[in-house]
TIBA-55662 format. One line per 2 residues: their letters; for each residue x, y, z of C-alpha. Coordinates in Angstrom, 2 decimals. Each point is the difference from the previous one (the first is absolute). Layout:
BEGIN
a) X/Y/Z ~ ...
***
This chain:
BEGIN
xx) -1.73/11.69/30.59 ~ -0.41/3.77/0.19
xx) 3.68/0.60/-0.89 ~ -1.14/-0.29/-3.65
xx) -2.94/2.40/0.29 ~ 1.83/3.05/-1.34
xx) 1.43/-1.94/-2.94 ~ -3.41/-1.43/-0.87
xx) -1.50/3.49/0.11 ~ 2.71/1.15/-2.40
xx) -0.94/-2.77/-2.41 ~ -3.61/1.12/0.14
xx) 0.93/3.60/-0.71 ~ 2.07/-1.11/-3.00
xx) -2.86/-2.16/-1.36 ~ 2.22/-3.07/0.46
xx) -1.91/-1.70/2.82 ~ -1.27/-3.49/-0.73
xx) -2.50/-2.26/1.69 ~ -1.17/-3.56/-0.51
xx) -3.34/-0.63/-1.63 ~ -1.62/-3.25/1.11
xx) -1.30/-2.35/-2.70 ~ -3.00/-2.08/0.99
xx) -0.20/-2.37/-2.98 ~ 2.18/-1.87/-2.44
xx) 2.13/2.59/-1.80 ~ -1.46/-0.52/-3.45
xx) -0.85/2.62/-2.64 ~ -2.99/0.92/2.19
xx) 0.68/0.23/3.70 ~ -1.48/1.05/3.34
xx) 2.07/2.65/1.80 ~ -1.14/1.51/3.30
xx) -3.58/-0.90/-0.77 ~ 0.02/1.34/-3.56
xx) -0.31/-2.09/-3.18 ~ 2.67/1.30/-2.35
xx) 1.56/-0.60/-3.40 ~ 3.52/-1.03/0.95
xx) 2.92/1.62/-1.83 ~ 2.38/-0.44/2.95
xx) 0.94/-3.63/-0.61 ~ 2.87/-1.63/-1.92
xx) -2.19/-3.04/-0.75 ~ 0.38/0.71/-3.71
xx) -1.48/-3.24/-1.30 ~ -2.76/-0.28/2.64
xx) 1.73/-3.17/1.16 ~ -0.17/0.31/3.79
xx) -3.64/-1.14/0.22 ~ 0.03/-2.48/-2.87
xx) -1.82/-3.17/1.13 ~ 2.90/-2.16/-1.23
xx) 2.43/1.79/2.30 ~ -2.37/-0.41/2.94
xx) -0.29/-3.71/-0.74 ~ 3.80/-0.34/-0.23
xx) 0.38/1.80/3.34 ~ -2.52/-2.28/1.73
xx) 1.68/-3.13/-1.35 ~ 3.44/1.28/1.05
xx) -1.17/0.64/3.56 ~ -1.45/-3.50/0.20
xx) 3.22/-1.62/-1.19 ~ 2.81/2.28/1.18
xx) -1.46/2.07/2.84 ~ -0.06/3.79/0.24
xx) 3.72/0.75/0.26 ~ 3.39/-1.31/-1.11
xx) 1.04/0.10/3.70 ~ 3.71/0.72/-0.57
xx) 2.50/1.94/-2.07 ~ 1.00/-1.55/-3.30
xx) 3.37/-1.22/1.31 ~ -1.45/-1.44/3.20
xx) -2.70/-2.32/-1.28 ~ -2.34/2.48/-1.70
xx) 0.69/-0.97/-3.62 ~ -3.00/-1.98/-1.20
xx) -0.24/-1.81/-3.30 ~ -2.63/2.62/-0.84
xx) 2.66/2.72/0.19 ~ 2.21/-1.84/-2.47
xx) -2.93/-0.54/-2.31 ~ -0.82/3.71/0.00
xx) 3.65/0.93/-0.53 ~ 0.26/-2.26/-3.06
xx) -3.20/1.48/-1.39 ~ 1.14/3.61/0.49
xx) 3.43/-0.72/-1.50 ~ -1.74/-1.40/-3.09
xx) -2.25/3.07/-0.21 ~ 2.96/2.39/0.20
xx) 2.20/-2.14/-2.30 ~ 2.73/-0.41/2.64
xx) 1.90/-2.97/1.39 ~ -1.11/0.41/3.61
xx) -2.32/1.82/2.38 ~ -0.24/0.60/3.74
xx) -3.25/0.90/1.79 ~ -0.09/2.53/2.87
xx) -2.74/1.07/2.44 ~ -0.45/3.33/-1.87
xx) 1.41/2.14/-2.76 ~ 1.41/2.37/2.61
xx) 1.96/-2.92/1.46 ~ 1.52/-0.61/-3.44
xx) 1.16/3.53/-0.77 ~ 1.26/0.92/3.46
xx) 1.73/-3.35/0.46 ~ 1.43/-0.83/-3.41
xx) 1.59/3.30/-1.07 ~ 2.35/0.02/3.02
xx) 1.36/-3.43/-0.96 ~ 0.36/0.83/-3.69
xx) 2.00/3.18/0.54 ~ 2.73/0.55/2.60
xx) 2.78/2.45/0.77 ~ 1.80/0.89/-3.22
xx) -3.17/-0.45/-2.08 ~ -2.52/2.57/-1.25
xx) -3.78/-0.02/-0.35 ~ -1.68/2.24/-2.58
xx) -3.66/0.60/0.93 ~ -2.69/1.58/-2.10
xx) -1.09/3.15/1.83 ~ -3.58/-1.28/0.39
xx) 0.92/-3.46/1.29 ~ -2.32/-1.49/2.62
xx) 0.79/0.64/3.67 ~ 0.97/-3.65/0.51
xx) 2.67/0.29/-2.72 ~ 1.32/3.19/1.56
xx) 0.07/-1.62/3.44 ~ 1.75/-3.09/-1.34
xx) 2.63/2.13/-1.73 ~ 0.61/2.00/3.17
xx) 0.42/-3.20/2.01 ~ 2.77/-1.14/-2.31
xx) 3.59/1.17/0.38 ~ 0.15/1.06/-3.64
xx) 0.16/3.54/-1.34 ~ -3.45/1.29/-0.97
xx) -0.57/2.10/-3.11 ~ -3.35/1.23/-1.33
xx) -0.74/0.54/-3.70 ~ -2.82/2.01/-1.53
xx) -3.28/-1.84/-0.29 ~ -0.17/-2.21/-3.11
xx) 2.93/1.90/-1.55 ~ 2.50/-2.33/-1.73
xx) 2.21/2.96/-0.94 ~ 0.47/0.99/3.64
xx) 0.53/-3.63/0.99 ~ 2.65/-0.29/-2.71
xx) 1.83/3.05/1.36 ~ -0.08/-1.51/3.49
xx) 1.35/-3.35/-1.22 ~ 2.75/1.67/-2.00
xx) 1.35/1.53/3.21 ~ -0.16/-3.28/1.95
xx) 3.21/-1.64/-1.14 ~ 1.55/-0.20/3.47
xx) -2.73/-2.23/1.45 ~ 0.29/-3.77/0.20
xx) -3.65/-0.82/-0.82 ~ -2.68/2.23/-1.47
xx) -3.71/-0.58/0.54 ~ -2.80/1.84/-1.78
xx) -3.22/-0.06/2.04 ~ -3.41/0.84/-1.44
xx) -3.65/-0.94/-0.07 ~ -1.45/-1.27/-3.26
xx) -3.35/1.69/0.74 ~ 0.18/2.85/2.50
xx) -2.59/-0.31/2.72 ~ -0.92/3.67/0.41
xx) 0.52/1.34/-3.54 ~ -1.27/-2.99/-1.98
xx) 2.72/0.36/-2.63 ~ 2.43/-2.65/-1.23
xx) 3.79/-0.11/0.15 ~ 1.97/-0.02/-3.29
xx) 1.25/-3.51/0.70 ~ 1.60/-0.61/-3.39
xx) 2.09/3.15/0.28 ~ 0.91/-0.83/3.58
xx) 1.05/-3.50/-1.06 ~ 2.17/1.40/-2.78
xx) 1.69/2.41/2.40 ~ 0.58/-2.81/2.49
xx) 1.71/-2.08/-2.69 ~ 2.10/2.96/-1.16
xx) 1.28/0.89/3.46 ~ 0.17/-3.46/1.58
xx) -2.87/0.60/2.40 ~ -2.70/-2.29/1.38
xx) -3.68/0.93/0.20 ~ -2.51/-0.48/2.83
xx) -3.60/0.46/-1.14 ~ -3.03/0.27/2.28
xx) -2.95/-1.55/-1.87 ~ -2.53/0.29/2.83
xx) -2.52/1.92/-2.12 ~ 0.75/-1.76/-3.30
xx) -0.29/-3.64/1.04 ~ -3.34/-1.44/-1.07
xx) -0.94/3.14/-1.92 ~ 2.50/0.32/-2.85
xx) 1.10/-2.66/-2.48 ~ -1.82/-2.73/-1.85
xx) -0.19/-2.18/3.11 ~ 0.39/2.66/2.67
xx) 3.77/-0.46/0.11 ~ 0.64/3.73/0.32
xx) 2.23/2.21/-2.13 ~ 3.50/-1.37/0.61
xx) -0.21/-3.30/-1.94 ~ -0.71/1.81/-3.28
xx) 2.43/2.90/0.55 ~ 3.06/-1.79/-1.36
xx) 1.99/0.37/3.20 ~ 2.93/-2.28/0.77
xx) -1.36/-2.77/2.30 ~ 3.46/-0.53/1.49
xx) 0.16/3.55/1.35 ~ -3.67/0.73/0.69
xx) -1.81/-0.59/3.29 ~ -3.78/0.27/0.20
xx) -2.27/0.32/3.02 ~ -3.77/0.04/0.22
xx) -2.90/-0.51/2.35 ~ -3.10/-2.14/0.36
xx) -1.87/2.85/1.72 ~ -1.08/1.93/-3.08
xx) -1.35/-1.70/-3.14 ~ 0.26/-3.45/1.61
xx) -2.36/1.03/2.79 ~ 1.91/-1.39/2.99
xx) 3.19/0.80/1.90 ~ 3.70/-0.71/-0.29
xx) 3.07/1.04/-1.94 ~ 2.41/-1.85/-2.25
xx) 3.45/0.35/-1.52 ~ 0.92/-1.51/-3.38
xx) 3.43/-0.50/-1.52 ~ 2.80/-2.56/-0.20
xx) 0.53/-3.04/2.21 ~ 3.13/1.67/1.35
xx) -1.99/3.08/1.00 ~ -2.54/-2.13/1.82
xx) 2.71/-1.90/1.88 ~ 1.70/3.25/1.04
xx) -3.24/1.59/1.21 ~ -1.02/-3.08/1.99
xx) 3.31/0.20/1.83 ~ 0.32/3.74/0.52
xx) -3.33/1.84/-0.20 ~ -1.19/0.93/3.49
xx) -3.62/0.69/-0.97 ~ -0.21/-3.53/-1.41
xx) 2.00/-1.83/2.66 ~ -1.71/1.56/3.00
xx) -3.64/0.02/-1.16 ~ -2.60/-2.72/0.34
xx) -0.76/-1.55/-3.37 ~ -3.00/1.10/-2.02
xx) -3.22/-1.68/1.13 ~ -1.00/-3.09/-2.02
xx) -3.41/1.59/-0.45 ~ 1.58/2.91/-1.85
xx) 2.27/-2.28/-2.00 ~ -2.95/-2.10/-1.14
xx) -2.03/3.04/-1.03 ~ 2.99/1.41/-1.92
xx) 0.34/-3.26/-1.94 ~ -3.68/0.11/-0.90
xx) 0.20/3.67/-0.97 ~ 2.94/-0.70/-2.31
xx) -1.97/-2.74/-1.71 ~ -2.92/2.38/-0.57
xx) 2.21/2.87/-1.17 ~ 1.80/-2.03/-2.63
xx) -3.18/-1.58/-1.35 ~ -2.38/2.98/0.11
xx) 1.29/2.95/-2.09 ~ -3.52/1.44/-0.08
xx) 0.50/1.39/3.51 ~ 3.00/2.01/-1.15
xx) -1.82/1.15/-3.11 ~ -2.94/1.16/2.10
xx) 2.36/1.78/2.42 ~ 1.73/1.95/-2.77
xx) -3.33/0.90/-1.62 ~ -1.34/1.46/3.25
xx) 3.29/1.79/0.74 ~ 0.04/1.59/-3.46
xx) -3.62/1.09/0.45 ~ 0.85/1.81/3.24
xx) 3.30/1.49/-1.19 ~ -1.40/1.31/-3.28
xx) -3.13/1.31/1.69 ~ 1.99/1.97/2.58
xx) 2.32/1.44/-2.62 ~ -2.96/0.89/-2.18
xx) -1.41/1.98/2.93 ~ 3.22/2.01/0.26
xx) 1.66/-1.77/2.94 ~ 3.72/-0.75/0.18
xx) 0.33/-3.78/0.11 ~ 3.30/-1.84/0.32
xx) 1.03/-3.25/-1.70 ~ -0.91/-1.22/-3.45
xx) -1.54/-3.42/0.61 ~ -0.96/-2.43/2.74
xx) -2.11/-0.06/3.16 ~ 1.84/2.73/1.94
xx) -1.69/3.27/-1.00 ~ 1.44/2.93/2.02
xx) -1.92/3.27/-0.16 ~ 2.64/2.65/0.72
xx) -1.34/2.84/2.16 ~ 3.11/1.59/1.54
xx) -0.78/1.42/3.42 ~ -0.59/-2.40/2.88
xx) -3.16/1.84/1.04 ~ -1.45/-0.26/-3.50
xx) 0.58/-3.74/-0.14 ~ -1.61/-0.44/3.41
xx) -3.02/2.04/-1.05 ~ -0.48/-2.04/-3.17
xx) 0.32/-3.26/1.91 ~ -2.50/1.02/2.69
xx) -2.51/1.25/-2.55 ~ 0.26/-3.28/-1.90
xx) -0.44/-1.93/3.25 ~ -3.13/1.97/0.83
xx) -1.34/-1.01/-3.41 ~ 0.76/-3.71/0.53
xx) 3.34/-0.24/-1.81 ~ 3.08/-1.05/2.00
xx) 3.17/1.42/-1.57 ~ 2.57/1.09/2.60
xx) 2.23/3.05/-0.33 ~ 3.68/-0.83/-0.40
xx) 2.28/2.62/1.55 ~ 3.56/0.64/1.16
xx) 2.13/-1.95/0.86 ~ -1.49/-2.68/-2.29
xx) 0.28/2.52/-2.84 ~ 2.00/3.26/-0.21
xx) -1.41/3.09/1.68 ~ -2.33/1.88/-2.28
xx) -0.72/-3.12/-2.06 ~ -2.93/-1.37/1.99
xx) -2.55/-2.01/-1.90 ~ -2.98/-2.28/0.00
xx) 1.24/-3.44/-0.95 ~ -2.84/-1.86/-1.67
xx) 0.79/-3.71/0.09 ~ -2.20/-1.76/-2.54
xx) -1.11/-3.62/0.35 ~ -1.36/-2.51/-2.46
xx) -2.90/-0.23/2.47 ~ -1.14/3.54/-0.76
xx) -2.78/0.66/-2.48 ~ -0.34/2.58/-2.72
xx) -2.58/1.67/2.23 ~ 2.58/0.29/2.81
xx) 2.39/1.83/-2.31 ~ -2.75/2.22/-1.33
xx) -1.04/0.86/3.57 ~ 3.48/1.42/0.68
xx) 0.07/1.93/-3.25 ~ -3.47/1.44/0.59
xx) 0.96/1.11/3.52 ~ 3.25/1.65/-1.04
xx) -1.77/1.78/-2.85 ~ -2.87/1.29/2.10
xx) -0.20/3.65/1.03 ~ -1.19/-0.90/3.48
xx) 3.14/-2.07/0.60 ~ 2.05/3.15/-0.59
xx) -2.25/2.15/2.16 ~ -1.74/1.71/-2.90
xx) -3.73/0.44/-0.47 ~ -1.88/-1.47/-2.91
***
């Protein structure tokens, strides 16, 4: 529709235009994109799980037994015994009493926050919270307050002024998807206890990666299980698709009855449920994948910093190379692509204006040579337009 032509041209002029790149192979650590064979740093498949032969086998067996789809919403015949099995397994992983599986993580955050907080309540969001958390908060009838990123002191000041509200919710990610840093969960938990608040933690990028069994960061943070709600996804380290919510039995019962994104969505496909169950089994029994992932991530992060680049985050597979201007990030991304490395530029509105970056997403499927290839490119004079 040509009514959008002028707006699209404006995006192009602001270096904010985006287009879809078509992948022509399985999205592993090495991938075919538009006819080019590339090293893939665009994926959230942190543990190289999506193409694991055991997941493929589980998917084939699930199709043979259950068919391709659940065929109905959870309340209208779509709840399979497989769903309950996965929910028990995820509740055990997160050390909670109950769990509820959704079609996606976005379904969880946009659907659950509006039923946790209502008129007369307040939601305190970390400034860098994921778009789905922001959208969920806006869909609620609660007051919305934003505190400085990973700043317990500012959160404490906000809570101190919140005496007139009925319920107080603190909303954060445990690992932030674009910065790669971790929330101060212990301090947040202490503040929640002091001011009578509850905490909602998005563990999308921590599940499967952090913890002795891939349980994430919340179980070891000492947070009160009675006032803490945890969500996560199966679309990152677990290599599939789907979201989940973990907490008390009462929470689950309330969400089943009131959450629109759960009630009015077809249940997660049995194929995806079966692959998630298999992925969880692998994650808990194979710590070597996580060890390999952290080793590769450290190699890239330290190498970039050693070359003088500004790199965000202190540990883990999200390695953001901060570049600032949108045009600079685009140039870096295109030059990497031309040299067979796929690492997209992340720009406004995903990150603040002037904070554009290349977000390297490391996988356990990468090799030392893959990491060294990136470091060699970014250190080369030709990459920066200089002559040898």
